[in-house]
C-alpha positions as CSV (number, residue, x, y, z in Angstrom):
1,M,-22.3,-20.7,-22.7
2,G,-24.2,-23.7,-21.4
3,A,-26.1,-21.6,-18.8
4,R,-27.1,-19.1,-21.5
5,L,-28.7,-21.9,-23.6
6,V,-31.3,-22.6,-20.9
7,P,-34.2,-20.2,-21.0
8,R,-35.1,-18.4,-17.8
9,V,-38.8,-18.1,-17.0
10,G,-40.1,-14.6,-17.6
11,R,-43.6,-13.1,-17.0
12,V,-45.3,-10.6,-19.3
13,V,-46.1,-7.7,-17.1
14,R,-47.4,-5.3,-19.8
15,V,-48.4,-5.4,-23.4
16,V,-48.5,-2.3,-25.7
17,E,-50.4,-2.3,-28.9
18,E,-48.1,-0.5,-31.3
19,A,-49.6,-1.1,-34.8
20,P,-51.7,-3.6,-36.6
21,L,-50.2,-7.1,-35.8
22,V,-47.4,-5.4,-33.7
23,R,-47.1,-5.5,-30.0
24,T,-44.4,-4.6,-27.4
25,Y,-44.1,-7.2,-24.6
26,H,-42.6,-6.1,-21.3
27,I,-41.1,-9.3,-19.9
28,R,-39.8,-9.4,-16.3
29,V,-37.2,-12.0,-15.8
30,G,-34.6,-12.6,-13.0
31,G,-30.9,-13.3,-13.6
32,L,-30.7,-11.9,-17.1
33,A,-27.8,-9.6,-18.0
34,E,-28.5,-6.1,-19.3
35,P,-28.4,-6.0,-23.1
36,E,-26.2,-3.6,-25.1
37,P,-28.2,-1.5,-27.6
38,G,-28.7,-3.6,-30.7
39,Q,-28.5,-7.0,-29.0
40,F,-31.3,-9.6,-29.0
41,N,-33.0,-12.2,-26.8
42,V,-34.4,-15.5,-27.8
43,L,-38.0,-16.0,-26.6
44,Y,-39.4,-19.5,-26.1
45,I,-43.1,-20.0,-26.4
46,K,-44.1,-23.4,-25.0
47,G,-45.4,-25.7,-27.6
48,F,-44.4,-23.5,-30.5
49,G,-40.7,-22.9,-30.4
50,E,-38.3,-20.0,-30.2
51,V,-38.0,-16.7,-32.0
52,V,-35.2,-14.1,-32.1
53,I,-36.4,-10.7,-31.1
54,S,-34.3,-7.5,-30.5
55,V,-34.5,-5.8,-27.2
56,S,-36.1,-2.4,-27.9
57,N,-35.7,-1.1,-24.3
58,Y,-35.2,-2.4,-20.7
59,S,-35.5,-1.3,-17.1
60,R,-34.8,-2.8,-13.7
61,V,-37.5,-3.6,-11.1
62,D,-36.3,-4.9,-7.7
63,G,-33.2,-6.4,-9.4
64,D,-35.1,-8.1,-12.1
65,L,-34.7,-7.1,-15.8
66,V,-37.8,-6.0,-17.6
67,A,-37.0,-6.4,-21.2
68,E,-39.2,-4.9,-24.0
69,H,-39.6,-6.9,-27.2
70,T,-41.5,-5.5,-30.1
71,V,-43.0,-8.4,-32.0
72,K,-44.7,-8.5,-35.4
73,A,-47.0,-11.4,-36.3
74,V,-45.4,-12.8,-39.4
75,G,-44.8,-16.5,-38.8
76,A,-46.1,-19.4,-36.7
77,V,-44.4,-18.4,-33.4
78,T,-45.0,-14.7,-33.6
79,S,-48.6,-15.1,-34.8
80,Y,-49.3,-17.4,-31.8
81,T,-47.6,-14.9,-29.6
82,H,-49.7,-12.1,-30.9
83,S,-53.0,-14.0,-30.5
84,S,-52.4,-15.8,-27.2
85,I,-49.6,-14.3,-25.1
86,D,-50.8,-11.4,-22.9
87,T,-50.2,-9.9,-19.5
88,G,-49.5,-12.6,-17.0
89,S,-48.3,-15.1,-19.6
90,L,-45.0,-17.0,-18.9
91,V,-42.4,-17.2,-21.7
92,G,-38.8,-18.5,-21.8
93,V,-36.1,-15.9,-22.3
94,R,-32.4,-16.5,-23.0
95,G,-29.7,-14.0,-24.0
96,P,-28.7,-11.3,-24.5
97,Y,-26.8,-12.3,-27.7
98,G,-25.1,-10.7,-30.6
99,R,-23.0,-7.7,-31.5
100,G,-24.8,-4.5,-30.9
101,W,-24.4,-0.9,-32.2
102,P,-20.8,0.4,-31.7
103,L,-21.9,3.6,-29.8
104,R,-18.8,3.9,-27.6
105,E,-16.5,3.9,-30.6
106,F,-18.2,6.9,-32.0
107,E,-18.6,9.3,-29.1
108,G,-18.1,12.8,-30.3
109,F,-19.7,12.1,-33.7
110,D,-23.0,13.3,-35.1
111,V,-25.5,10.4,-35.1
112,L,-27.9,9.6,-38.0
113,I,-30.6,7.0,-37.4
114,V,-32.6,5.7,-40.4
115,G,-35.4,3.3,-39.7
116,G,-38.2,1.7,-41.7
117,G,-41.3,0.0,-40.2
118,I,-40.5,-2.6,-37.5
119,G,-36.9,-1.7,-38.0
120,L,-37.3,1.1,-35.5
121,A,-37.3,-1.5,-32.7
122,P,-33.5,-2.3,-32.7
123,L,-32.8,1.5,-33.2
124,R,-34.9,2.7,-30.3
125,P,-32.1,1.8,-27.7
126,I,-29.8,4.2,-29.6
127,L,-32.2,7.1,-29.0
128,K,-32.4,6.2,-25.3
129,Y,-28.6,5.8,-25.0
130,V,-27.8,9.2,-26.7
131,A,-30.5,10.9,-24.6
132,R,-28.9,9.6,-21.4
133,S,-25.4,10.4,-22.6
134,R,-26.2,13.6,-24.5
135,D,-22.9,15.4,-23.9
136,R,-20.9,12.5,-25.5
137,F,-22.3,12.9,-29.0
138,G,-22.9,15.7,-31.5
139,R,-26.1,16.3,-33.4
140,L,-28.8,13.5,-33.4
141,V,-31.0,13.0,-36.4
142,L,-33.8,10.4,-36.7
143,L,-35.4,9.5,-40.1
144,Y,-38.3,7.1,-39.7
145,G,-40.8,5.9,-42.3
146,A,-43.6,3.4,-42.5
147,R,-46.2,2.4,-45.0
148,R,-49.0,4.2,-43.2
149,P,-49.3,6.4,-40.1
150,V,-51.0,3.6,-38.3
151,D,-47.9,1.4,-38.9
152,M,-45.5,3.7,-37.1
153,L,-44.1,2.4,-33.8
154,Y,-43.7,4.1,-30.4
155,K,-45.9,7.1,-31.4
156,Y,-46.3,7.9,-27.6
157,E,-42.5,8.7,-27.5
158,Y,-42.2,11.1,-30.4
159,G,-42.4,14.1,-28.1
160,E,-39.4,12.7,-26.1
161,Y,-37.4,12.2,-29.3
162,R,-38.0,15.8,-30.4
163,A,-37.1,17.1,-26.9
164,I,-33.6,15.6,-27.0
165,P,-31.3,18.6,-27.2
166,N,-29.6,19.3,-30.6
167,S,-31.7,16.8,-32.4
168,S,-34.2,16.6,-35.3
169,V,-36.8,14.1,-36.3
170,L,-38.2,13.6,-39.8
171,F,-41.1,11.2,-40.6
172,S,-42.4,9.8,-43.9
173,I,-45.1,7.4,-45.2
174,D,-45.0,5.5,-48.4
175,M,-48.2,6.9,-50.0
176,P,-50.7,9.7,-49.4
177,Y,-53.0,9.3,-46.4
178,V,-55.9,11.3,-45.2
179,G,-54.7,13.6,-42.3
180,W,-51.0,13.2,-43.0
181,D,-49.2,16.5,-43.6
182,G,-45.7,15.2,-43.4
183,Y,-43.4,13.9,-46.2
184,V,-44.8,11.3,-48.6
185,G,-42.3,8.9,-50.1
186,F,-39.6,6.5,-49.0
187,V,-37.7,7.1,-45.8
188,T,-34.4,6.9,-47.8
189,D,-35.5,10.0,-49.7
190,L,-35.1,11.9,-46.4
191,I,-31.4,11.3,-46.5
192,D,-31.2,14.1,-49.1
193,R,-32.8,16.5,-46.6
194,V,-30.2,16.0,-43.8
195,D,-27.4,18.5,-43.4
196,L,-24.7,16.5,-41.7
197,D,-21.0,16.4,-42.4
198,P,-20.2,12.8,-43.3
199,R,-16.6,13.2,-42.1
200,S,-17.8,13.5,-38.5
201,S,-21.0,11.4,-38.6
202,V,-22.0,7.8,-38.1
203,A,-25.2,6.2,-39.5
204,F,-27.3,3.4,-38.0
205,V,-29.8,1.8,-40.3
206,C,-32.5,-0.9,-39.8
207,G,-35.6,-1.8,-41.8
208,P,-36.5,-4.1,-44.8
209,E,-33.4,-5.4,-46.4
210,V,-34.0,-3.5,-49.7
211,M,-34.4,-0.3,-47.8
212,M,-31.1,-0.9,-46.0
213,K,-29.3,-1.5,-49.2
214,V,-30.7,1.7,-50.7
215,A,-30.0,3.7,-47.6
216,A,-26.4,2.5,-47.3
217,A,-25.6,3.1,-50.9
218,K,-27.1,6.6,-50.7
219,L,-25.1,7.4,-47.5
220,V,-21.9,6.3,-49.1
221,K,-22.6,8.4,-52.1
222,R,-23.2,11.3,-49.7
223,G,-19.6,10.8,-48.4
224,F,-20.1,8.5,-45.4
225,R,-17.4,6.0,-45.0
226,E,-18.5,2.4,-45.5
227,D,-17.1,1.5,-42.0
228,R,-19.3,4.2,-40.5
229,V,-22.6,3.0,-41.8
230,F,-24.0,0.2,-39.7
231,L,-26.9,-2.1,-40.5
232,S,-28.9,-4.5,-38.2
233,L,-29.7,-7.6,-40.3
234,E,-31.3,-10.1,-37.9
235,R,-32.3,-12.2,-40.9
236,R,-33.5,-15.7,-40.5
237,C,-31.9,-16.0,-37.0
238,R,-33.2,-19.0,-35.1
239,C,-30.8,-20.5,-32.5
240,G,-29.1,-17.2,-31.6
241,I,-25.6,-18.7,-31.2
242,G,-24.5,-19.7,-34.7
243,I,-25.0,-23.5,-34.6
244,C,-28.1,-24.1,-36.7
245,G,-26.8,-22.2,-39.8
246,T,-30.1,-20.7,-41.0
247,C,-28.8,-17.1,-40.7
248,Q,-25.6,-17.7,-42.7
249,L,-24.6,-14.7,-44.9
250,G,-21.5,-15.6,-46.8
251,H,-18.8,-16.4,-44.1
252,F,-20.9,-14.7,-41.4
253,F,-23.5,-16.1,-39.1
254,V,-25.8,-13.2,-38.4
255,C,-26.7,-14.2,-34.9
256,R,-23.1,-14.8,-33.8
257,D,-21.2,-12.2,-35.8
258,G,-24.0,-9.6,-35.9
259,P,-26.8,-8.7,-36.0
260,V,-25.0,-5.4,-36.4
261,F,-22.5,-5.1,-39.3
262,S,-20.8,-2.3,-41.0
263,Y,-21.7,-1.8,-44.6
264,Q,-18.1,-2.4,-45.4
265,E,-18.4,-6.0,-44.0
266,V,-21.5,-7.1,-45.8
267,R,-21.7,-4.9,-48.9
268,D,-20.6,-7.6,-51.4
269,Y,-23.0,-10.2,-49.9
270,L,-26.0,-7.8,-49.9
271,A,-25.3,-7.3,-53.6
272,V,-25.9,-11.0,-54.4
273,S,-29.6,-11.6,-55.3
274,G,-31.1,-14.3,-53.2
275,L,-28.2,-14.8,-50.8
């Protein structure tokens, strides 16, 4: 564990503008292990501190890992990252950490992905994984919603998602918008439009916490088992290894025991207001 606590020096090799205040940083770093879908890295910005960011995709270049991190400017570290970190910048990277999506456990199942806003970032590796291993899974359904069309992530990949065999993609925005001809309403409403057999399906959900609560409850009502609905919480994570305590949720530390949990594991805690 000691070696994993020391950040490795990474260089930003590409920056993609995804949405207002949202960028994806492609960071090339040597000696870093390949992450499982749903795991995260801790990025260190000199003079500002560290921030936990999920790995939204990765590749290899001459043996080095190029990890993609989609960052929204919402706090001191991420706001500085958005304004001052660009192609060529050096950042510290440590990880990968955490428990990811249990994809291998559910080979042969239909896969339902429900994402809201920036929550598509931790879900994106599932799409990549299923596309690479298409014969190992049944039907693939992506439900993704954002406040406005401009807030939607990875718009340049939607054609790839639709081209995955035996898959369907449904989008939504929260309110009417000029030029939008898709569904208007919450992404959780789209669950009612999906024709999947809950007995042979698994659901992966990420987005604002209230959205995940609603989605999980609706999926269970539809017949999904609570231990086949998975949420990525990643709330208030800081150290990444469960020693600072800021991410505690009941008897769990989200960074150490998660960030992916089954709804069965966290249902009671999520029902407590303010926890």
